[in-house]
C-alpha positions in Angstrom: 6.1 -11.6 -1.4 6.6 -7.9 -1.8 4.0 -5.9 -3.7 5.0 -2.7 -5.4 8.4 -1.4 -6.6 11.3 -2.0 -4.3 12.8 1.4 -3.4 9.7 3.4 -4.1 9.1 6.1 -1.5 6.4 6.2 1.1 4.4 8.7 -0.9 4.3 6.4 -3.9 3.1 3.5 -1.8 0.3 5.5 -0.2 -0.7 6.6 -3.7 -0.6 3.0 -5.0 -2.8 1.8 -2.2 -5.3 4.7 -2.6 -5.4 3.9 -6.3 -6.4 0.2 -5.8 -2.9 -1.2 -5.9 -1.7 0.4 -9.1 0.9 3.2 -9.2 -0.4 6.5 -10.3 1.1 8.4 -13.2 3.2 11.4 -12.0 0.4 13.8 -13.1 -2.1 12.0 -10.9 -0.1 11.7 -7.7 -1.7 13.3 -4.7 -0.2 14.4 -1.4 0.5 11.9 1.3 -2.4 13.1 3.6 -4.9 12.9 0.8 -3.7 9.5 -0.4 -3.8 8.1 3.2 -7.4 9.5 3.6 -8.5 8.1 0.2 -7.2 4.6 1.1 -8.7 4.7 4.7 -12.0 6.1 3.5 -11.6 9.1 5.8 -11.4 12.8 5.3 -9.3 15.5 6.9 -7.1 13.2 9.0 -3.4 13.3 9.3 -1.5 10.4 7.7 -1.2 8.8 11.1 -4.8 9.3 11.9 -6.1 7.9 8.6 -3.9 4.8 8.8 -4.9 4.1 12.4 -8.6 4.5 11.4 -8.0 2.1 8.5 -7.1 -0.4 11.2 -10.3 0.5 13.2 -8.7 2.6 15.8 -10.8 5.6 16.8 -9.2 6.9 20.0 -6.1 8.9 19.3 -4.7 7.7 22.6 -4.4 4.2 21.1 -2.9 5.4 17.8 0.4 3.7 16.8 3.2 5.8 15.1 3.6 5.6 11.4 6.0 2.7 11.3 3.9 0.8 13.8 0.6 1.2 12.1 2.1 0.4 8.7 3.5 -2.8 10.1 0.1 -3.7 11.7 -1.7 -3.0 8.4 0.8 -5.1 6.5 0.9 -8.0 9.0 4.6 -7.4 9.4 7.0 -6.4 12.2 9.9 -4.1 12.3 9.9 -2.9 8.7 10.3 0.7 7.7 7.0 2.2 6.8 7.5 2.2 3.0 8.6 -1.4 3.0 5.6 -2.4 5.1 3.2 -0.6 2.8 4.9 -2.3 -0.1 3.7 -5.7 1.3 0.1 -4.7 1.1 -1.7 -5.6 -2.1 -4.4 -2.9 -1.9 
C-alpha cells in the first residue's frame, strides 16, 4: 500500500518523512538536504549520505545511489526514488 500522495515530488516525500509522516505546509517545507538529514538524524550530509546513514551505512564506499537507497529503505526494488519514499510510512 502506498503512503503519501501519488505524484508528489521527491522533495515533498523527504519533507513528509522528516515531519513524521505528515506533509508539511508550503511555508514549512525545507530543502532536500535538510529534510534528508532531519529524517536520518544526521547533520551536514548530502541527501545520498543522509539516506545511506539512515540505513546504517557509514563507509561512503558502500553507499548506494539515490534510487538504490530509497528502494532499500522502502523494502522495494526498481522504483523511482519518489515512489519508493512514498511507500515508507515514516
